[in-house]
C-alpha positions in Angstrom: 9.5 -18.3 -22.1 8.5 -18.0 -25.5 7.8 -14.8 -27.4 4.0 -15.8 -27.6 4.5 -16.0 -23.6 5.3 -12.2 -23.7 3.1 -10.7 -26.5 0.1 -12.4 -25.6 0.0 -10.8 -21.8 1.4 -7.3 -23.2 -1.7 -7.0 -26.3 -4.3 -8.2 -23.5 -2.2 -5.2 -21.3 -3.0 -2.6 -23.6 -6.5 -3.6 -24.3 -6.8 -3.5 -20.6 -5.4 -0.1 -20.6 -7.9 1.1 -23.3 -10.6 -0.4 -21.0 -9.4 1.1 -17.9 -9.2 4.6 -19.5 -13.0 4.9 -20.2 -13.6 3.5 -16.8 -11.6 5.9 -15.0 -12.0 9.3 -17.5 -14.1 9.0 -20.5 -17.1 7.7 -18.6 -16.9 9.8 -15.6 -16.4 13.0 -17.6 -19.6 12.0 -19.9 -21.5 11.5 -16.6 -20.4 14.7 -15.4 -21.2 16.9 -18.4 -23.2 19.9 -17.9 -24.8 19.9 -21.2 -28.5 18.9 -20.8 -29.1 15.3 -22.7 -30.5 16.3 -26.2 -28.4 19.7 -26.7 -25.7 19.6 -29.3 -22.7 18.2 -28.1 -24.4 16.2 -24.8 -22.9 13.1 -23.5 -25.1 10.8 -26.1 -23.6 12.6 -29.2 -20.3 12.6 -27.6 -20.5 8.8 -26.9 -21.7 8.3 -30.6 -18.6 10.1 -31.5 -16.4 8.2 -29.4 -18.0 4.8 -30.8 -17.6 5.9 -34.4 -13.6 7.2 -33.8 -12.6 3.8 -31.8 -13.5 1.6 -34.9 -10.1 1.9 -36.4 -7.9 -1.1 -37.5 -5.6 -0.4 -34.5 -8.3 -0.8 -32.1 -10.0 -3.9 -33.9 -6.7 -5.5 -33.9 -6.5 -5.3 -30.1 -10.0 -6.3 -29.4 -10.1 -9.4 -31.3 -6.2 -9.9 -31.4 -5.5 -10.1 -27.7 -8.0 -12.8 -27.1 -7.0 -14.7 -30.3 -3.1 -14.5 -28.8 -4.0 -15.5 -25.6 -6.2 -18.6 -27.0 -2.9 -19.6 -29.2 -0.8 -19.1 -26.0 -3.0 -21.5 -24.2 -2.8 -24.1 -26.9 1.0 -23.7 -27.4 2.0 -23.6 -23.8 -1.4 -25.1 -21.9 -1.0 -24.2 -18.3 -3.7 -23.1 -15.7 -2.6 -19.6 -16.1 -2.4 -19.5 -20.0 -5.8 -21.1 -20.0 -7.1 -18.8 -17.5 -6.2 -15.7 -19.5 -7.5 -17.1 -22.6 -10.8 -17.7 -21.0 -10.7 -14.3 -19.4 -9.9 -12.9 -22.6 -12.3 -14.5 -24.8 -15.2 -13.9 -21.9 -14.3 -9.9 -22.2 -15.0 -10.2 -25.8 -18.1 -12.1 -25.7 -18.9 -8.8 -23.4 -18.5 -6.6 -25.6 -20.1 -8.4 -28.7 -23.2 -9.1 -26.4 -23.6 -6.3 -24.5 -21.5 -3.1 -25.2 -21.7 -3.5 -29.0 -25.5 -3.7 -29.3 -25.9 -1.1 -26.9 -23.7 1.2 -29.0 -25.8 0.5 -31.7 -28.8 1.3 -29.6 -27.5 4.7 -28.8 -26.0 5.2 -32.3 -30.0 4.7 -33.6 -31.2 7.9 -31.3 -32.0 5.5 -28.2 -31.9 7.4 -24.7 -28.7 8.2 -22.9 -30.3 7.4 -19.7 -31.0 3.7 -20.9 -27.4 3.5 -22.4 -25.1 4.5 -19.8 -25.8 2.2 -16.6 -25.8 -1.0 -18.6 -22.9 -0.1 -20.7 -21.1 1.0 -17.9 -21.4 -2.3 -16.1 -20.7 -4.4 -18.7 -17.8 -2.4 -19.5 -16.5 -2.9 -16.0 -16.9 -6.5 -16.3 -14.7 -6.6 -19.6 -12.2 -4.5 -17.9 -11.9 -7.0 -14.8 -11.7 -9.7 -17.4 -8.7 -8.1 -19.2 -7.1 -6.9 -16.3 -6.9 -10.3 -14.6 -6.3 -12.0 -17.9 -2.7 -9.8 -18.0 -2.4 -10.9 -14.2 -2.5 -14.6 -15.2 0.0 -13.9 -17.7 2.2 -12.1 -15.2 2.0 -15.0 -13.0 2.6 -17.5 -15.8 5.8 -15.4 -16.7 7.0 -15.7 -12.9 6.1 -19.4 -12.4 6.9 -21.0 -15.6 10.1 -19.2 -17.2 
């Protein structure tokens, strides 16, 4: 197994972990907030702050790097598992750019929390599942093709 065969799924796993943390902790906490929407520090304002804070080099390196590494791995070592991992990683990035980012932008522009949270969470779960399945494909690849 090559270094790339290890690094690509590890990067995907770290990204999947970030996504999973949002699904398991951040979004449930925001949904349970007792601060009324429209009040200072309401769930929408907190999510706006998260969306600003997360746009940093380390997250962007994961967001774009994991799919790039997966694609490179599929090109260098083309197997059904590396190709599946690449498709899943790229699919998760497409969901992010096509759904989550525009919803983030709408919320930042003052859009209502009620119209944001449901669609954002559904799209987020799709990209989380894609990232987790990509990692699984990488693990299978590592165990099947040493």
